Structures are given as structure tokens and as C-alpha cells.
A tleap script that builds the chain and sets N, CA, C and O, in Angstrom:
source leaprc.protein.ff14SB
mol = sequence {
  NMET SER GLU LYS GLN GLN TYR THR PRO TYR
  GLN PRO GLN GLU GLY GLN GLY LYS ILE LYS
  ARG ASN HIE LYS LYS GLU GLU GLY ASP LYS
  LYS PRO HIE TRP MET GLY THR ILE MET HIE
  LYS GLY GLU LEU ILE GLU PHE GLY VAL TRP
  GLU ASN ASP GLY GLN TYR GLY LYS TYR PHE
  THR VAL ARG VAL ASN ASP PRO ASN TRP LYS
  ASP LYS GLN TYR PRO LYS ASP ILE THR PRO
  ARG GLU PRO ARG LYS MET ALA GLY ASP VAL
  PRO CTRP
}
set mol.1.N position { 105.090 175.140 -9.812 }
set mol.1.CA position { 104.213 176.088 -10.489 }
set mol.1.C position { 104.052 177.316 -9.605 }
set mol.1.O position { 103.771 177.211 -8.411 }
set mol.2.N position { 104.232 178.451 -10.200 }
set mol.2.CA position { 104.086 179.677 -9.427 }
set mol.2.C position { 102.608 179.986 -9.217 }
set mol.2.O position { 101.743 179.442 -9.904 }
set mol.3.N position { 102.334 180.862 -8.266 }
set mol.3.CA position { 100.950 181.201 -7.938 }
set mol.3.C position { 100.269 181.984 -9.059 }
set mol.3.O position { 99.041 181.972 -9.150 }
set mol.4.N position { 101.035 182.664 -9.914 }
set mol.4.CA position { 100.450 183.467 -10.978 }
set mol.4.C position { 99.965 182.611 -12.145 }
set mol.4.O position { 99.059 183.017 -12.872 }
set mol.5.N position { 100.557 181.433 -12.334 }
set mol.5.CA position { 100.135 180.569 -13.428 }
set mol.5.C position { 98.828 179.879 -13.074 }
set mol.5.O position { 98.677 179.324 -11.985 }
set mol.6.N position { 97.892 179.920 -14.000 }
set mol.6.CA position { 96.635 179.221 -13.808 }
set mol.6.C position { 96.334 178.445 -15.073 }
set mol.6.O position { 96.529 178.934 -16.186 }
set mol.7.N position { 95.861 177.237 -14.883 }
set mol.7.CA position { 95.507 176.413 -16.024 }
set mol.7.C position { 94.068 176.688 -16.432 }
set mol.7.O position { 93.194 176.874 -15.585 }
set mol.8.N position { 93.838 176.712 -17.719 }
set mol.8.CA position { 92.471 176.860 -18.214 }
set mol.8.C position { 91.850 175.473 -18.291 }
set mol.8.O position { 92.568 174.501 -18.525 }
set mol.9.N position { 90.554 175.352 -18.104 }
set mol.9.CA position { 89.905 174.042 -18.206 }
set mol.9.C position { 90.084 173.457 -19.599 }
set mol.9.O position { 90.170 174.187 -20.586 }
set mol.10.N position { 90.139 172.137 -19.667 }
set mol.10.CA position { 90.307 171.436 -20.939 }
set mol.10.C position { 89.088 171.670 -21.821 }
set mol.10.O position { 87.955 171.443 -21.397 }
set mol.11.N position { 89.320 172.116 -23.030 }
set mol.11.CA position { 88.251 172.327 -23.998 }
set mol.11.C position { 88.631 171.575 -25.266 }
set mol.11.O position { 89.516 172.022 -25.996 }
set mol.12.N position { 87.980 170.431 -25.550 }
set mol.12.CA position { 88.367 169.650 -26.724 }
set mol.12.C position { 87.987 170.341 -28.027 }
set mol.12.O position { 87.078 171.169 -28.071 }
set mol.13.N position { 88.693 169.985 -29.066 }
set mol.13.CA position { 88.386 170.450 -30.413 }
set mol.13.C position { 87.269 169.573 -30.975 }
set mol.13.O position { 86.970 168.518 -30.416 }
set mol.14.N position { 86.655 170.000 -32.070 }
set mol.14.CA position { 85.569 169.246 -32.701 }
set mol.14.C position { 86.041 167.826 -33.035 }
set mol.14.O position { 87.086 167.632 -33.656 }
set mol.15.N position { 85.249 166.844 -32.609 }
set mol.15.CA position { 85.561 165.440 -32.875 }
set mol.15.C position { 86.602 164.843 -31.943 }
set mol.15.O position { 87.042 163.714 -32.159 }
set mol.16.N position { 87.003 165.572 -30.918 }
set mol.16.CA position { 87.997 165.090 -29.975 }
set mol.16.C position { 87.452 165.145 -28.564 }
set mol.16.O position { 86.474 165.841 -28.289 }
set mol.17.N position { 88.093 164.405 -27.670 }
set mol.17.CA position { 87.664 164.410 -26.283 }
set mol.17.C position { 88.685 163.759 -25.391 }
set mol.17.O position { 89.833 163.555 -25.785 }
set mol.18.N position { 88.265 163.434 -24.187 }
set mol.18.CA position { 89.147 162.766 -23.238 }
set mol.18.C position { 88.324 161.777 -22.422 }
set mol.18.O position { 87.099 161.870 -22.345 }
set mol.19.N position { 89.025 160.837 -21.820 }
set mol.19.CA position { 88.383 159.853 -20.963 }
set mol.19.C position { 89.319 159.596 -19.786 }
set mol.19.O position { 90.538 159.559 -19.952 }
set mol.20.N position { 88.744 159.420 -18.595 }
set mol.20.CA position { 89.568 159.169 -17.408 }
set mol.20.C position { 88.878 158.146 -16.519 }
set mol.20.O position { 87.656 158.005 -16.548 }
set mol.21.N position { 89.669 157.438 -15.735 }
set mol.21.CA position { 89.139 156.441 -14.812 }
set mol.21.C position { 88.338 157.133 -13.714 }
set mol.21.O position { 88.743 158.184 -13.218 }
set mol.22.N position { 87.216 156.555 -13.337 }
set mol.22.CA position { 86.373 157.075 -12.265 }
set mol.22.C position { 86.888 156.523 -10.942 }
set mol.22.O position { 86.609 155.375 -10.595 }
set mol.23.N position { 87.637 157.334 -10.203 }
set mol.23.CA position { 88.220 156.888 -8.939 }
set mol.23.C position { 87.200 156.824 -7.809 }
set mol.23.O position { 87.508 156.318 -6.730 }
set mol.24.N position { 85.985 157.331 -8.043 }
set mol.24.CA position { 84.934 157.268 -7.024 }
set mol.24.C position { 84.112 155.991 -7.127 }
set mol.24.O position { 83.232 155.757 -6.298 }
set mol.25.N position { 84.385 155.158 -8.132 }
set mol.25.CA position { 83.661 153.898 -8.308 }
set mol.25.C position { 84.039 152.942 -7.193 }
set mol.25.O position { 85.213 152.782 -6.860 }
set mol.26.N position { 83.025 152.309 -6.621 }
set mol.26.CA position { 83.238 151.305 -5.579 }
set mol.26.C position { 82.687 149.983 -6.073 }
set mol.26.O position { 81.790 149.960 -6.916 }
set mol.27.N position { 83.205 148.899 -5.568 }
set mol.27.CA position { 82.775 147.563 -5.972 }
set mol.27.C position { 81.279 147.397 -5.730 }
set mol.27.O position { 80.797 147.628 -4.621 }
set mol.28.N position { 80.544 146.996 -6.766 }
set mol.28.CA position { 79.120 146.729 -6.638 }
set mol.28.C position { 78.200 147.885 -6.974 }
set mol.28.O position { 77.006 147.668 -7.180 }
set mol.29.N position { 78.715 149.114 -7.038 }
set mol.29.CA position { 77.807 150.220 -7.388 }
set mol.29.C position { 77.644 150.310 -8.902 }
set mol.29.O position { 78.339 149.621 -9.649 }
set mol.30.N position { 76.727 151.159 -9.348 }
set mol.30.CA position { 76.399 151.243 -10.775 }
set mol.30.C position { 77.069 152.420 -11.467 }
set mol.30.O position { 76.714 152.749 -12.599 }
set mol.31.N position { 78.020 153.053 -10.817 }
set mol.31.CA position { 78.733 154.169 -11.435 }
set mol.31.C position { 79.634 153.646 -12.555 }
set mol.31.O position { 80.076 152.498 -12.505 }
set mol.32.N position { 79.910 154.478 -13.565 }
set mol.32.CA position { 80.773 154.023 -14.665 }
set mol.32.C position { 82.217 153.828 -14.208 }
set mol.32.O position { 82.682 154.486 -13.277 }
set mol.33.N position { 82.917 152.914 -14.878 }
set mol.33.CA position { 84.330 152.689 -14.592 }
set mol.33.C position { 85.185 153.832 -15.138 }
set mol.33.O position { 86.215 154.180 -14.560 }
set mol.34.N position { 84.748 154.406 -16.247 }
set mol.34.CA position { 85.443 155.502 -16.910 }
set mol.34.C position { 84.439 156.617 -17.192 }
set mol.34.O position { 83.250 156.351 -17.368 }
set mol.35.N position { 84.916 157.873 -17.237 }
set mol.35.CA position { 84.064 159.009 -17.571 }
set mol.35.C position { 84.798 159.864 -18.602 }
set mol.35.O position { 86.024 159.967 -18.576 }
set mol.36.N position { 84.039 160.473 -19.506 }
set mol.36.CA position { 84.696 161.267 -20.524 }
set mol.36.C position { 83.823 162.367 -21.079 }
set mol.36.O position { 82.636 162.472 -20.769 }
set mol.37.N position { 84.451 163.190 -21.915 }
set mol.37.CA position { 83.763 164.259 -22.633 }
set mol.37.C position { 84.270 164.257 -24.070 }
set mol.37.O position { 85.411 163.881 -24.337 }
set mol.38.N position { 83.413 164.678 -24.985 }
set mol.38.CA position { 83.775 164.793 -26.392 }
set mol.38.C position { 83.023 165.977 -26.984 }
set mol.38.O position { 81.895 166.268 -26.586 }
set mol.39.N position { 83.658 166.662 -27.943 }
set mol.39.CA position { 83.022 167.782 -28.627 }
set mol.39.C position { 82.412 167.244 -29.917 }
set mol.39.O position { 83.125 166.704 -30.763 }
set mol.40.N position { 81.082 167.389 -30.075 }
set mol.40.CA position { 80.392 166.918 -31.272 }
set mol.40.C position { 79.436 168.001 -31.737 }
set mol.40.O position { 78.519 168.386 -31.010 }
set mol.41.N position { 79.649 168.490 -32.945 }
set mol.41.CA position { 78.831 169.543 -33.553 }
set mol.41.C position { 78.737 170.771 -32.648 }
set mol.41.O position { 77.671 171.368 -32.500 }
set mol.42.N position { 79.868 171.136 -32.048 }
set mol.42.CA position { 79.935 172.324 -31.209 }
set mol.42.C position { 79.374 172.157 -29.814 }
set mol.42.O position { 79.317 173.126 -29.057 }
set mol.43.N position { 78.957 170.954 -29.453 }
set mol.43.CA position { 78.368 170.709 -28.141 }
set mol.43.C position { 79.253 169.752 -27.354 }
set mol.43.O position { 79.676 168.722 -27.879 }
set mol.44.N position { 79.532 170.084 -26.101 }
set mol.44.CA position { 80.333 169.237 -25.236 }
set mol.44.C position { 79.430 168.161 -24.638 }
set mol.44.O position { 78.470 168.472 -23.933 }
set mol.45.N position { 79.740 166.897 -24.921 }
set mol.45.CA position { 78.911 165.779 -24.504 }
set mol.45.C position { 79.663 164.950 -23.464 }
set mol.45.O position { 80.814 164.573 -23.680 }
set mol.46.N position { 79.015 164.671 -22.345 }
set mol.46.CA position { 79.595 163.839 -21.297 }
set mol.46.C position { 79.078 162.413 -21.449 }
set mol.46.O position { 77.929 162.202 -21.839 }
set mol.47.N position { 79.934 161.427 -21.138 }
set mol.47.CA position { 79.530 160.041 -21.252 }
set mol.47.C position { 80.228 159.200 -20.194 }
set mol.47.O position { 81.247 159.602 -19.631 }
set mol.48.N position { 79.661 158.023 -19.932 }
set mol.48.CA position { 80.239 157.059 -19.015 }
set mol.48.C position { 80.508 155.759 -19.743 }
set mol.48.O position { 79.804 155.412 -20.691 }
set mol.49.N position { 81.538 155.033 -19.296 }
set mol.49.CA position { 81.922 153.770 -19.915 }
set mol.49.C position { 82.008 152.710 -18.822 }
set mol.49.O position { 82.633 152.920 -17.783 }
set mol.50.N position { 81.366 151.563 -19.075 }
set mol.50.CA position { 81.384 150.446 -18.143 }
set mol.50.C position { 82.148 149.280 -18.756 }
set mol.50.O position { 81.959 148.967 -19.931 }
set mol.51.N position { 83.007 148.637 -17.976 }
set mol.51.CA position { 83.719 147.435 -18.412 }
set mol.51.C position { 82.846 146.237 -18.046 }
set mol.51.O position { 82.319 146.162 -16.936 }
set mol.52.N position { 82.696 145.303 -18.980 }
set mol.52.CA position { 81.862 144.128 -18.748 }
set mol.52.C position { 82.593 142.871 -19.192 }
set mol.52.O position { 83.494 142.930 -20.029 }
set mol.53.N position { 82.202 141.739 -18.629 }
set mol.53.CA position { 82.692 140.438 -19.071 }
set mol.53.C position { 81.550 139.720 -19.750 }
set mol.53.O position { 80.450 139.634 -19.204 }
set mol.54.N position { 81.804 139.204 -20.940 }
set mol.54.CA position { 80.778 138.497 -21.689 }
set mol.54.C position { 81.247 137.124 -22.108 }
set mol.54.O position { 82.329 136.676 -21.729 }
set mol.55.N position { 80.442 136.482 -22.874 }
set mol.55.CA position { 80.721 135.135 -23.348 }
set mol.55.C position { 82.035 135.079 -24.139 }
set mol.55.O position { 82.748 134.078 -24.077 }
set mol.56.N position { 82.356 136.133 -24.873 }
set mol.56.CA position { 83.535 136.145 -25.726 }
set mol.56.C position { 84.651 137.030 -25.180 }
set mol.56.O position { 85.582 137.361 -25.914 }
set mol.57.N position { 84.577 137.414 -23.923 }
set mol.57.CA position { 85.624 138.224 -23.310 }
set mol.57.C position { 85.110 139.577 -22.844 }
set mol.57.O position { 83.904 139.817 -22.777 }
set mol.58.N position { 86.050 140.449 -22.527 }
set mol.58.CA position { 85.692 141.779 -22.034 }
set mol.58.C position { 85.137 142.647 -23.158 }
set mol.58.O position { 85.533 142.526 -24.318 }
set mol.59.N position { 84.211 143.522 -22.782 }
set mol.59.CA position { 83.674 144.512 -23.715 }
set mol.59.C position { 83.273 145.745 -22.917 }
set mol.59.O position { 83.206 145.702 -21.689 }
set mol.60.N position { 83.009 146.838 -23.614 }
set mol.60.CA position { 82.657 148.105 -22.985 }
set mol.60.C position { 81.272 148.546 -23.446 }
set mol.60.O position { 80.899 148.330 -24.599 }
set mol.61.N position { 80.519 149.158 -22.553 }
set mol.61.CA position { 79.260 149.804 -22.918 }
set mol.61.C position { 79.401 151.293 -22.611 }
set mol.61.O position { 80.064 151.685 -21.650 }
set mol.62.N position { 78.764 152.112 -23.447 }
set mol.62.CA position { 78.873 153.563 -23.328 }
set mol.62.C position { 77.474 154.143 -23.204 }
set mol.62.O position { 76.553 153.716 -23.900 }
set mol.63.N position { 77.319 155.114 -22.321 }
set mol.63.CA position { 76.038 155.805 -22.167 }
set mol.63.C position { 76.304 157.307 -22.097 }
set mol.63.O position { 77.137 157.768 -21.317 }
set mol.64.N position { 75.583 158.056 -22.924 }
set mol.64.CA position { 75.703 159.509 -22.944 }
set mol.64.C position { 74.909 160.080 -21.785 }
set mol.64.O position { 73.783 159.656 -21.525 }
set mol.65.N position { 75.492 161.036 -21.097 }
set mol.65.CA position { 74.836 161.704 -19.983 }
set mol.65.C position { 74.291 163.032 -20.497 }
set mol.65.O position { 74.991 164.044 -20.477 }
set mol.66.N position { 73.051 163.028 -20.954 }
set mol.66.CA position { 72.426 164.218 -21.520 }
set mol.66.C position { 71.110 164.475 -20.802 }
set mol.66.O position { 70.137 163.762 -21.046 }
set mol.67.N position { 71.049 165.480 -19.920 }
set mol.67.CA position { 69.806 165.735 -19.176 }
set mol.67.C position { 68.646 166.160 -20.068 }
set mol.67.O position { 67.490 166.063 -19.657 }
set mol.68.N position { 68.932 166.630 -21.283 }
set mol.68.CA position { 67.882 167.069 -22.198 }
set mol.68.C position { 67.593 166.017 -23.261 }
set mol.68.O position { 67.178 166.355 -24.369 }
set mol.69.N position { 67.806 164.763 -22.937 }
set mol.69.CA position { 67.660 163.664 -23.890 }
set mol.69.C position { 66.304 163.700 -24.600 }
set mol.69.O position { 66.249 163.588 -25.825 }
set mol.70.N position { 65.229 163.851 -23.861 }
set mol.70.CA position { 63.887 163.827 -24.455 }
set mol.70.C position { 63.612 165.082 -25.282 }
set mol.70.O position { 62.875 165.017 -26.265 }
set mol.71.N position { 64.184 166.205 -24.906 }
set mol.71.CA position { 63.968 167.453 -25.641 }
set mol.71.C position { 64.663 167.457 -26.995 }
set mol.71.O position { 64.267 168.213 -27.882 }
set mol.72.N position { 65.690 166.632 -27.177 }
set mol.72.CA position { 66.462 166.633 -28.418 }
set mol.72.C position { 65.997 165.568 -29.396 }
set mol.72.O position { 66.674 165.319 -30.393 }
set mol.73.N position { 64.877 164.941 -29.143 }
set mol.73.CA position { 64.292 163.951 -30.031 }
set mol.73.C position { 65.209 162.755 -30.261 }
set mol.73.O position { 65.355 162.284 -31.389 }
set mol.74.N position { 65.823 162.268 -29.190 }
set mol.74.CA position { 66.623 161.043 -29.282 }
set mol.74.C position { 65.755 159.880 -28.883 }
set mol.74.O position { 64.798 160.117 -28.146 }
set mol.75.N position { 65.978 158.675 -29.279 }
set mol.75.CA position { 66.965 158.337 -30.307 }
set mol.75.C position { 66.416 158.661 -31.684 }
set mol.75.O position { 65.213 158.568 -31.929 }
set mol.76.N position { 67.299 159.036 -32.557 }
set mol.76.CA position { 66.889 159.364 -33.924 }
set mol.76.C position { 66.554 158.091 -34.676 }
set mol.76.O position { 67.013 157.008 -34.312 }
set mol.77.N position { 65.757 158.219 -35.725 }
set mol.77.CA position { 65.361 157.073 -36.530 }
set mol.77.C position { 66.588 156.510 -37.240 }
set mol.77.O position { 67.254 157.227 -37.987 }
set mol.78.N position { 66.890 155.238 -37.015 }
set mol.78.CA position { 68.052 154.617 -37.639 }
set mol.78.C position { 67.628 153.486 -38.567 }
set mol.78.O position { 68.407 152.569 -38.828 }
set mol.79.N position { 66.384 153.549 -39.072 }
set mol.79.CA position { 65.887 152.540 -39.991 }
set mol.79.C position { 66.690 152.600 -41.289 }
set mol.79.O position { 66.848 153.681 -41.857 }
set mol.80.N position { 67.206 151.450 -41.779 }
set mol.80.CA position { 67.974 151.486 -43.029 }
set mol.80.C position { 67.111 151.978 -44.186 }
set mol.80.O position { 65.926 151.657 -44.278 }
set mol.81.N position { 67.726 152.759 -45.059 }
set mol.81.CA position { 67.023 153.286 -46.229 }
set mol.81.C position { 67.317 152.429 -47.441 }
set mol.81.O position { 68.305 151.695 -47.488 }
set mol.82.N position { 66.427 152.542 -48.430 }
set mol.82.CA position { 66.646 151.871 -49.708 }
set mol.82.C position { 67.849 152.509 -50.384 }
set mol.82.O position { 68.030 153.724 -50.298 }
set mol.83.N position { 68.679 151.708 -51.057 }
set mol.83.CA position { 69.813 152.307 -51.777 }
set mol.83.C position { 69.312 153.226 -52.885 }
set mol.83.O position { 68.349 152.905 -53.581 }
set mol.84.N position { 69.968 154.362 -53.043 }
set mol.84.CA position { 69.578 155.310 -54.083 }
set mol.84.C position { 70.094 154.841 -55.430 }
set mol.84.O position { 71.194 154.296 -55.529 }
set mol.85.N position { 69.289 155.057 -56.477 }
set mol.85.CA position { 69.710 154.719 -57.819 }
set mol.85.C position { 70.394 155.914 -58.449 }
set mol.85.O position { 69.962 157.056 -58.292 }
set mol.86.N position { 71.454 155.633 -59.154 }
set mol.86.CA position { 72.195 156.690 -59.844 }
set mol.86.C position { 71.547 156.943 -61.200 }
set mol.86.O position { 70.782 156.107 -61.680 }
set mol.87.N position { 71.831 158.052 -61.808 }
set mol.87.CA position { 71.222 158.437 -63.083 }
set mol.87.C position { 71.505 157.425 -64.184 }
set mol.87.O position { 70.644 157.209 -65.036 }
set mol.88.N position { 72.669 156.802 -64.202 }
set mol.88.CA position { 73.018 155.899 -65.265 }
set mol.88.C position { 72.835 154.431 -64.908 }
set mol.88.O position { 73.348 153.569 -65.621 }
set mol.89.N position { 72.110 154.110 -63.814 }
set mol.89.CA position { 71.914 152.724 -63.412 }
set mol.89.C position { 71.110 151.958 -64.451 }
set mol.89.O position { 70.107 152.440 -64.979 }
set mol.90.N position { 71.576 150.773 -64.718 }
set mol.90.CA position { 70.867 149.885 -65.663 }
set mol.90.C position { 69.867 149.074 -64.849 }
set mol.90.O position { 70.243 148.500 -63.827 }
set mol.91.N position { 68.604 149.010 -65.269 }
set mol.91.CA position { 67.575 148.341 -64.457 }
set mol.91.C position { 67.677 146.822 -64.469 }
set mol.91.O position { 66.844 146.188 -63.822 }
set mol.92.N position { 68.617 146.191 -65.143 }
set mol.92.CA position { 68.723 144.723 -65.153 }
set mol.92.C position { 70.032 144.254 -64.635 }
set mol.92.O position { 70.278 143.049 -64.578 }
savepdb mol mol.pdb
quit
């Protein structure tokens, strides 16, 4: 690569991102095994992924790294809603 060529930082498209292994992770610490970024609704979101062993095999847990978590009113209400009735629904 010549000195004049410069790479621009990775900027994902909406709904896309990347994930890479965390090479700074050491045995026994609480740092994520993998780190990534994703573009969601025009906002670049960073997250960490941990590999775990469970009763039924390996699984992954994900945690979003958002310093403004409390300011954005998370977590949002995820209570299931009643199914909506359509105009032509028969009541029986």
C-alpha cells in the first residue's frame, strides 16, 4: 500500500454491522469474547458478545454498550398486546 492511500473507517449500512474477536480478553476477566457494531435507525450501536456453556451446550449472550441507556427510556415495554380484531371478524 502506498503512503497516499488511506482507508476510511468502516461505516455499516442500515441493518448491517460487523463483529470481531476481542484479542484483549484474558482468561477469567469479564470482558466480552467478541465485540461488534451495527447500524440501527441511523445510530451506530456497539455491543459485546460472551460465549457460555449451558446445560444444553454452548450459547451466546449479547449486551449493548450504550452510555445513554437511562436517557433513552430503555428497556421499552414489551408486554404482549391483545390481538386486534379485523373489521369483518365474526364474534363466534
